C-alpha positions as semicolon CSV with decimal commas, in nm:
position;residue;x (nm);y (nm);z (nm)
1;X;-5,891;7,342;-3,465
2;X;-5,995;7,522;-3,818
3;X;-5,658;7,498;-3,940
4;X;-5,672;7,135;-3,887
5;X;-6,013;7,075;-4,050
6;X;-5,877;7,288;-4,354
7;X;-5,570;7,030;-4,397
8;X;-5,791;6,739;-4,372
9;X;-6,018;6,877;-4,637
10;X;-5,732;6,969;-4,866
11;X;-5,587;6,599;-4,805
12;X;-5,925;6,449;-4,945
13;X;-5,883;6,672;-5,257
14;X;-5,543;6,642;-5,332
15;X;-5,649;6,446;-5,652
16;X;-5,820;6,754;-5,772
17;X;-5,489;6,978;-5,759
18;X;-5,266;7,057;-6,018
19;X;-5,324;6,957;-6,403
20;X;-5,545;6,678;-6,259
21;X;-5,519;6,337;-6,271
22;X;-5,481;6,166;-6,627
23;X;-5,589;5,822;-6,686
24;X;-5,341;5,533;-6,826
25;X;-5,530;5,523;-7,139
26;X;-5,414;5,913;-7,197
27;X;-5,080;5,863;-7,065
28;X;-5,007;5,596;-7,311
29;X;-5,101;5,785;-7,651
30;X;-4,856;6,081;-7,493
31;X;-4,531;6,144;-7,641
32;X;-4,257;5,907;-7,462
33;X;-4,070;6,166;-7,275
34;X;-4,436;6,278;-7,149
35;X;-4,529;5,939;-7,092
36;X;-4,261;5,849;-6,858
37;X;-4,295;6,184;-6,692
38;X;-4,670;6,154;-6,624
39;X;-4,643;5,773;-6,544
40;X;-4,627;5,690;-6,129
41;X;-4,300;5,526;-5,993
42;X;-4,302;5,148;-5,957
43;X;-4,389;5,061;-5,557
44;X;-4,171;4,738;-5,526
45;X;-3,849;4,879;-5,485
46;X;-4,005;5,136;-5,220
47;X;-4,144;4,862;-5,046
48;X;-3,846;4,643;-5,079
49;X;-3,648;4,916;-4,906
50;X;-3,887;4,946;-4,636
51;X;-3,887;4,581;-4,573
52;X;-3,521;4,540;-4,554
53;X;-3,505;4,830;-4,309
54;X;-3,758;4,666;-4,085
55;X;-3,554;4,369;-4,126
56;X;-3,233;4,493;-4,059
57;X;-3,389;4,696;-3,717
58;X;-3,586;4,352;-3,593
59;X;-3,235;4,174;-3,666
60;X;-3,048;4,456;-3,456
61;X;-3,301;4,480;-3,197
62;X;-3,264;4,073;-3,163
63;X;-2,901;4,102;-3,150
64;X;-2,899;4,349;-2,868
65;X;-3,174;4,134;-2,641
66;X;-3,098;3,792;-2,753
67;X;-2,898;3,542;-2,571
68;X;-2,680;3,245;-2,686
69;X;-2,559;2,975;-2,451
70;X;-2,188;2,939;-2,412
71;X;-2,069;2,591;-2,373
72;X;-1,700;2,407;-2,284
73;X;-1,685;2,118;-2,518
74;X;-1,462;1,784;-2,440
75;X;-1,444;1,482;-2,567
76;X;-1,390;1,142;-2,402
77;X;-1,532;0,791;-2,356
78;X;-1,796;0,614;-2,155
79;X;-1,650;0,417;-1,868
80;X;-1,839;0,249;-1,556
81;X;-1,852;0,419;-1,237
82;X;-1,636;0,211;-1,068
83;X;-1,387;0,162;-1,366
84;X;-1,238;-0,146;-1,507
85;X;-1,057;-0,405;-1,343
86;X;-0,745;-0,523;-1,460
87;X;-0,618;-0,865;-1,364
88;X;-0,240;-0,880;-1,346
89;X;-0,019;-1,144;-1,179
90;X;0,221;-1,032;-0,861
91;X;0,525;-1,211;-0,982
92;X;0,619;-1,401;-1,311
93;X;0,447;-1,765;-1,330
94;X;0,382;-2,022;-1,546
95;X;-0,022;-2,050;-1,653
96;X;-0,182;-2,395;-1,485
97;X;-0,517;-2,329;-1,556
98;X;-0,738;-2,104;-1,766
99;X;-1,077;-2,136;-1,628
100;X;-1,305;-1,843;-1,828
101;X;-1,271;-1,709;-2,220
102;X;-1,296;-1,410;-2,383
103;X;-1,685;-1,245;-2,332
104;X;-1,767;-1,498;-2,054
105;X;-1,988;-1,327;-1,754
106;X;-1,819;-1,409;-1,413
107;X;-1,944;-1,323;-1,058
108;X;-1,714;-1,140;-0,783
109;X;-1,477;-1,392;-0,618
110;X;-1,464;-1,664;-0,898
111;X;-1,153;-1,844;-0,998
112;X;-1,016;-1,683;-1,323
113;X;-0,659;-1,813;-1,373
114;X;-0,418;-2,030;-1,155
115;X;-0,073;-1,996;-1,212
116;X;0,195;-2,256;-1,084
117;X;0,231;-2,258;-0,716
118;X;0,495;-2,557;-0,663
119;X;0,776;-2,296;-0,587
120;X;0,567;-2,052;-0,387
121;X;0,413;-2,355;-0,165
122;X;0,736;-2,493;-0,115
123;X;0,881;-2,155;0,034
124;X;0,575;-2,113;0,241
125;X;0,617;-2,467;0,385
126;X;0,987;-2,389;0,440
127;X;0,926;-2,061;0,648
128;X;0,616;-2,227;0,834
129;X;0,869;-2,519;0,943
130;X;1,150;-2,277;1,052
131;X;0,839;-2,044;1,226
132;X;0,735;-2,395;1,400
133;X;1,077;-2,474;1,547
134;X;1,144;-2,150;1,638
135;X;0,829;-2,092;1,818
136;X;0,860;-2,432;1,987
137;X;1,217;-2,335;2,111
138;X;1,075;-1,997;2,244
139;X;0,795;-2,191;2,420
140;X;1,091;-2,455;2,573
141;X;1,281;-2,133;2,691
142;X;0,993;-1,957;2,845
143;X;0,903;-2,289;3,032
144;X;1,269;-2,309;3,152
145;X;1,282;-1,947;3,274
146;X;0,938;-1,995;3,487
147;X;1,115;-2,321;3,647
148;X;1,446;-2,150;3,726
149;X;1,276;-1,850;3,843
150;X;1,037;-2,086;4,081
151;X;1,321;-2,265;4,190
152;X;1,553;-1,960;4,269
153;X;1,273;-1,847;4,478
154;X;1,192;-2,180;4,692
155;X;1,541;-2,270;4,694
156;X;1,664;-2,636;4,603
157;X;1,427;-2,905;4,560
158;X;1,454;-3,183;4,809
159;X;1,268;-3,440;4,522
160;X;1,386;-3,455;4,206
161;X;1,203;-3,320;3,897
162;X;1,087;-3,605;3,646
163;X;0,971;-3,527;3,243
164;X;0,626;-3,563;3,415
165;X;0,571;-3,348;3,679
166;X;0,843;-3,121;3,522
167;X;0,594;-3,042;3,264
168;X;0,299;-3,029;3,543
169;X;0,496;-2,733;3,699
170;X;0,472;-2,556;3,325
171;X;0,179;-2,308;3,251
172;X;-0,058;-2,474;2,997
173;X;-0,070;-2,179;2,797
174;X;0,289;-2,200;2,707
175;X;0,282;-2,560;2,575
176;X;0,369;-2,593;2,214
177;X;0,087;-2,806;1,958
178;X;0,337;-3,103;1,992
179;X;0,324;-3,194;2,350
180;X;0,536;-3,484;2,277
181;X;0,825;-3,310;2,149
182;X;0,776;-3,020;2,371
183;X;0,836;-3,220;2,664
184;X;1,163;-3,409;2,562
185;X;1,304;-3,072;2,467
186;X;1,236;-2,928;2,812
187;X;1,351;-3,200;2,972
188;X;1,660;-3,221;2,788
189;X;1,721;-2,844;2,869
190;X;1,650;-2,905;3,241
191;X;1,894;-3,209;3,266
192;X;2,168;-2,987;3,088
193;X;2,085;-2,734;3,407
194;X;2,072;-3,005;3,656
195;X;2,386;-3,204;3,530
196;X;2,566;-2,878;3,568
197;X;2,416;-2,793;3,915
198;X;2,547;-3,212;4,007
199;X;2,891;-3,131;3,834
200;X;2,947;-2,850;4,062
201;X;2,820;-2,975;4,373
202;X;3,032;-3,280;4,302
203;X;3,343;-3,064;4,270
204;X;3,254;-2,904;4,572
205;X;3,261;-3,214;4,792
206;X;3,579;-3,354;4,607
207;X;3,755;-3,018;4,694
208;X;3,613;-3,067;5,064
209;X;3,755;-3,399;5,043
210;X;4,125;-3,258;4,911
211;X;4,119;-3,022;5,214
212;X;4,053;-3,270;5,470
213;X;4,342;-3,467;5,295
214;X;4,587;-3,178;5,321
215;X;4,473;-3,068;5,665
216;X;4,561;-3,410;5,800
217;X;4,884;-3,416;5,607
218;X;5,001;-3,065;5,758
219;X;4,883;-3,188;6,097
220;X;5,122;-3,527;6,064
221;X;5,384;-3,266;5,889
222;X;5,366;-3,033;6,191
223;X;5,376;-3,351;6,458
224;X;5,686;-3,534;6,290
225;X;5,873;-3,236;6,176
226;X;6,002;-3,148;6,532
227;X;6,106;-3,466;6,631
228;X;6,327;-3,470;6,265
229;X;6,478;-3,164;6,337
230;X;6,558;-3,302;6,695
231;X;6,749;-3,606;6,542
232;X;6,893;-3,383;6,274
233;X;7,034;-3,173;6,529
234;X;7,150;-3,461;6,780
235;X;7,337;-3,619;6,466
236;X;7,496;-3,291;6,384
237;X;7,652;-3,284;6,737
238;X;7,758;-3,636;6,707
239;X;7,898;-3,578;6,367
240;X;8,116;-3,305;6,473
241;X;8,247;-3,531;6,780
242;X;8,355;-3,786;6,496
243;X;8,096;-4,029;6,657
244;X;7,856;-4,036;6,358
245;X;7,939;-4,057;5,970
246;X;7,887;-3,758;5,788
247;X;7,671;-3,976;5,550
248;X;7,400;-4,055;5,845
249;X;7,391;-3,663;5,927
250;X;7,326;-3,581;5,550
251;X;7,071;-3,829;5,534
252;X;6,887;-3,686;5,865
253;X;6,914;-3,310;5,741
254;X;6,761;-3,390;5,387
255;X;6,502;-3,585;5,574
256;X;6,452;-3,244;5,763
257;X;6,452;-3,021;5,467
258;X;6,226;-3,258;5,273
259;X;5,932;-3,240;5,566
260;X;5,994;-2,874;5,607
261;X;5,911;-2,814;5,227
262;X;5,646;-3,072;5,210
263;X;5,466;-2,879;5,497
264;X;5,483;-2,536;5,295
265;X;5,379;-2,726;5,001
266;X;5,083;-2,871;5,193
267;X;4,993;-2,532;5,336
268;X;4,959;-2,368;5,002
269;X;4,811;-2,624;4,848
270;X;4,523;-2,571;5,136
271;X;4,509;-2,227;5,054
272;X;4,434;-2,292;4,670
273;X;4,180;-2,564;4,803
274;X;4,009;-2,279;5,014
275;X;3,987;-2,031;4,701
276;X;3,885;-2,310;4,458
277;X;3,592;-2,398;4,702
278;X;3,475;-2,046;4,729
279;X;3,488;-2,020;4,348
280;X;3,274;-2,353;4,295
281;X;3,034;-2,254;4,574
282;X;2,990;-1,869;4,397
283;X;2,967;-2,039;4,050
284;X;2,686;-2,273;4,223
285;X;2,515;-2,033;4,395
286;X;2,473;-1,788;4,103
287;X;2,429;-2,091;3,848
288;X;2,047;-2,051;3,847
289;X;2,046;-1,681;3,802
290;X;2,308;-1,716;3,500
291;X;2,102;-1,998;3,362
292;X;1,770;-1,764;3,383
293;X;1,965;-1,464;3,230
294;X;2,086;-1,667;2,925
295;X;1,719;-1,798;2,895
296;X;1,611;-1,453;2,890
297;X;1,872;-1,394;2,642
298;X;1,792;-1,649;2,418
299;X;1,423;-1,584;2,422
300;X;1,475;-1,202;2,313
301;X;1,691;-1,307;2,017
302;X;1,392;-1,579;1,927
303;X;1,140;-1,311;1,932
304;X;1,327;-1,111;1,704
305;X;1,416;-1,375;1,472
306;X;1,041;-1,479;1,489
307;X;0,935;-1,129;1,420
308;X;1,130;-1,123;1,125
309;X;1,056;-1,437;0,994
310;X;0,672;-1,383;1,061
311;X;0,709;-1,069;0,804
312;X;0,877;-1,316;0,555
313;X;0,587;-1,611;0,640
314;X;0,339;-1,327;0,559
315;X;0,454;-1,218;0,254
316;X;0,516;-1,588;0,142
317;X;0,157;-1,719;0,219
318;X;0,034;-1,381;0,027
319;X;0,259;-1,452;-0,263
320;X;0,125;-1,804;-0,290
321;X;-0,253;-1,702;-0,231
322;X;-0,205;-1,471;-0,549
323;X;-0,100;-1,758;-0,751
324;X;-0,486;-1,787;-0,822
325;X;-0,612;-1,482;-0,965
326;X;-1,010;-1,395;-0,847
327;X;-1,271;-1,155;-1,031
328;X;-1,262;-0,844;-0,787
329;X;-1,602;-0,768;-0,934
330;X;-1,919;-0,906;-1,128
331;X;-1,869;-0,821;-1,493
332;X;-1,794;-0,943;-1,833
333;X;-1,438;-1,076;-1,947
334;X;-1,272;-0,891;-2,188
335;X;-0,920;-0,855;-2,369
336;X;-0,828;-1,205;-2,272
337;X;-0,422;-1,248;-2,383
338;X;-0,377;-1,572;-2,211
339;X;-0,498;-1,879;-2,393
340;X;-0,183;-2,146;-2,374
341;X;-0,190;-2,361;-2,050
342;X;0,208;-2,358;-1,971
343;X;0,256;-2,026;-2,081
344;X;0,486;-1,771;-1,915
345;X;0,331;-1,490;-1,766
346;X;0,584;-1,184;-1,668
347;X;0,521;-0,956;-1,351
348;X;0,232;-0,691;-1,366
349;X;0,154;-0,820;-1,713
350;X;-0,207;-0,743;-1,779
351;X;-0,377;-1,071;-1,847
352;X;-0,746;-0,976;-1,879
353;X;-0,971;-0,676;-1,799
354;X;-1,326;-0,716;-1,611
355;X;-1,589;-0,489;-1,737
356;X;-1,838;-0,439;-1,399
357;X;-2,208;-0,533;-1,520
358;X;-2,525;-0,369;-1,384
359;X;-2,325;-0,053;-1,248
360;X;-2,410;0,324;-1,354
361;X;-2,224;0,453;-1,646
362;X;-1,998;0,800;-1,633
363;X;-1,844;0,987;-1,895
364;X;-1,475;1,077;-1,848
365;X;-1,340;1,369;-2,070
366;X;-1,046;1,570;-2,128
367;X;-1,126;1,953;-2,076
368;X;-0,890;2,228;-2,217
369;X;-0,736;2,431;-2,000
370;X;-0,908;2,792;-2,148
371;X;-1,245;2,626;-2,010
372;X;-1,132;2,496;-1,676
373;X;-1,198;2,791;-1,474
374;X;-1,531;2,816;-1,590
375;X;-1,675;2,424;-1,524
376;X;-1,741;2,343;-1,175
377;X;-1,880;2,051;-0,973
378;X;-2,298;2,035;-1,031
379;X;-2,308;2,192;-1,357
380;X;-2,559;2,065;-1,620
381;X;-2,442;1,914;-1,935
382;X;-2,526;1,775;-2,265
383;X;-2,363;1,441;-2,373
384;X;-2,347;1,351;-2,776
385;X;-2,274;0,990;-2,853
386;X;-2,065;0,962;-3,137
387;X;-2,232;0,630;-3,263
388;X;-2,576;0,804;-3,270
389;X;-2,593;1,126;-3,435
390;X;-2,748;1,363;-3,205
391;X;-2,947;1,514;-3,492
392;X;-3,116;1,217;-3,539
393;X;-3,110;0,999;-3,209
394;X;-3,132;1,300;-2,939
395;X;-2,890;1,375;-2,675
396;X;-2,848;1,276;-2,294
397;X;-2,844;1,491;-2,020
398;X;-2,572;1,460;-1,767
399;X;-2,431;1,625;-1,465
400;X;-2,059;1,711;-1,368
401;X;-1,929;1,490;-1,115
402;X;-1,554;1,619;-1,049
403;X;-1,299;1,786;-1,220
404;X;-0,921;1,686;-1,145
405;X;-0,702;1,928;-0,980
406;X;-0,383;1,887;-1,195
407;X;-0,333;1,888;-1,572
408;X;-0,189;1,637;-1,792
409;X;-0,005;1,736;-2,095
410;X;-0,109;1,616;-2,408
411;X;0,150;1,671;-2,717
412;X;-0,105;1,800;-2,954
413;X;-0,378;1,981;-2,738
414;X;-0,152;2,112;-2,432
415;X;-0,241;2,067;-2,049
416;X;-0,579;1,924;-2,033
417;X;-0,790;1,846;-1,715
418;X;-0,984;1,514;-1,657
419;X;-1,356;1,541;-1,565
420;X;-1,637;1,306;-1,503
421;X;-1,979;1,362;-1,562
422;X;-2,266;1,134;-1,437
423;X;-2,555;1,029;-1,726
424;X;-2,910;1,044;-1,649
425;X;-2,985;0,705;-1,802
426;X;-2,750;0,432;-1,945
427;X;-2,959;0,373;-2,297
428;X;-3,074;0,589;-2,563
429;X;-3,371;0,555;-2,813
430;X;-3,294;0,417;-3,126
431;X;-3,573;0,311;-3,383
432;X;-3,841;0,269;-3,102
433;X;-3,597;0,022;-2,872
434;X;-3,398;0,159;-2,591
435;X;-3,013;0,054;-2,655
436;X;-2,806;-0,001;-2,400
437;X;-2,479;0,195;-2,399
438;X;-2,150;0,030;-2,326
439;X;-1,807;0,160;-2,170
440;X;-1,581;0,236;-2,445
441;X;-1,799;0,444;-2,670
442;X;-1,674;0,793;-2,774
443;X;-1,900;1,091;-2,664
444;X;-1,862;1,449;-2,666
445;X;-1,995;1,632;-2,366
446;X;-2,086;2,002;-2,362
447;X;-2,094;2,198;-2,037
448;X;-2,310;2,525;-2,024
449;X;-2,103;2,745;-1,842
450;X;-2,285;3,124;-1,946
451;X;-2,462;3,314;-2,191
452;X;-2,368;3,578;-2,390
453;X;-2,550;3,872;-2,583
454;X;-2,526;3,813;-2,989
455;X;-2,418;4,144;-3,055
456;X;-2,099;4,078;-2,849
457;X;-1,993;3,823;-3,110
458;X;-1,986;4,123;-3,382
459;X;-1,859;4,414;-3,132
460;X;-1,607;4,184;-2,964
461;X;-1,379;4,153;-3,269
462;X;-1,406;4,537;-3,309
463;X;-1,325;4,630;-2,948
464;X;-1,043;4,380;-2,918
465;X;-0,893;4,551;-3,259
466;X;-0,964;4,908;-3,128
467;X;-0,804;4,841;-2,808
468;X;-0,507;4,679;-2,969
469;X;-0,470;4,933;-3,246
470;X;-0,479;5,213;-2,985
471;X;-0,135;5,071;-2,839
472;X;0,200;5,104;-2,905
473;X;0,395;4,770;-2,917
């Protein structure tokens, strides 16, 4: 403790130690060498060094503690959330009416352009006519099949059908729209079937008559032939005894042979008539079944034709309807390229675009491949509008909506990934007024993907060069 007091007292009396302090005036009148020796040094360089050391220490400490944001920067443009809608014709056509102009606001469903539909309408009507005729034939065949099935189950009708009571037996659901034409066609088809049935029945009656005639002729020959044979035998005996001439004998013999052959011929004809009768009877008994089978086959073929024709008709109706181009959404007409009525437009040609109105705007940017692994959906972002410098008008906050799963190749920038961001607002404050942002404005989006200490910016190159320098090749 005593040593400490002695040290403090010596510090207080430090000015009295040595040769004693000299005033500035005394030092000024000394020789130059002694003046320099006795003059105290200037404190400014010393304090400057102290300040620099302090600033370096503070900067080093701040570099070790302080952090800065790491951002992924991507450029793109503003787009509507539902994207712009392109208006294109399905096929080549001639412009008949132009009902909008550049910059006009249109409502969803409003007619924009009408193309000449003469050819498409004619093709649609032709196919509709063919479809109607085939459908009518199918309805007639179904009705006739129902009638044939009913007749087959009930047997022969005792009362002949007429056009009116024939139509009454048809189910109302199979009647076509044109009842008069349907009735006429159905009656015509029924008459064809009924005429064939009557033809077979008439043939059967004629066959029976021919059989009766053949049986009568056979019976007559069977009765006369024994008599002729007996006369021929007697004439032969007289001829042998020279009581009759040879000519008389030959005449009777010829008559006997002729009648004998006629009997054989009539018996053969009777068998042939019996075979024909069986054949006609079989045809008559199977006529209804065969007619029903033919109608069923015809219905199947007509259904196939109707299915194919229905597809063609659907395409024709759709094509005819697409000759009128309507606005898919409400919005503003942009980039209208058609201005001449009678002008020709080609297939899939973009005639105009509709920029949707009253919709949330989005930002579409292209993210470089080096940043894709750090950007995810929901990350916060800052959006800079090129039209309005952010240093003066500020930024717009946003959020990553989605990132594409695949990359596109850019010749200059390499692989790029599409990214969409939602904006917190569709306006920006300019000179005290809110200015609406419009699709197409160029932007730069910066997504915060992490933080990094400041000192790492200086150490990273050294560490990288040090690591690379310690390797061979």
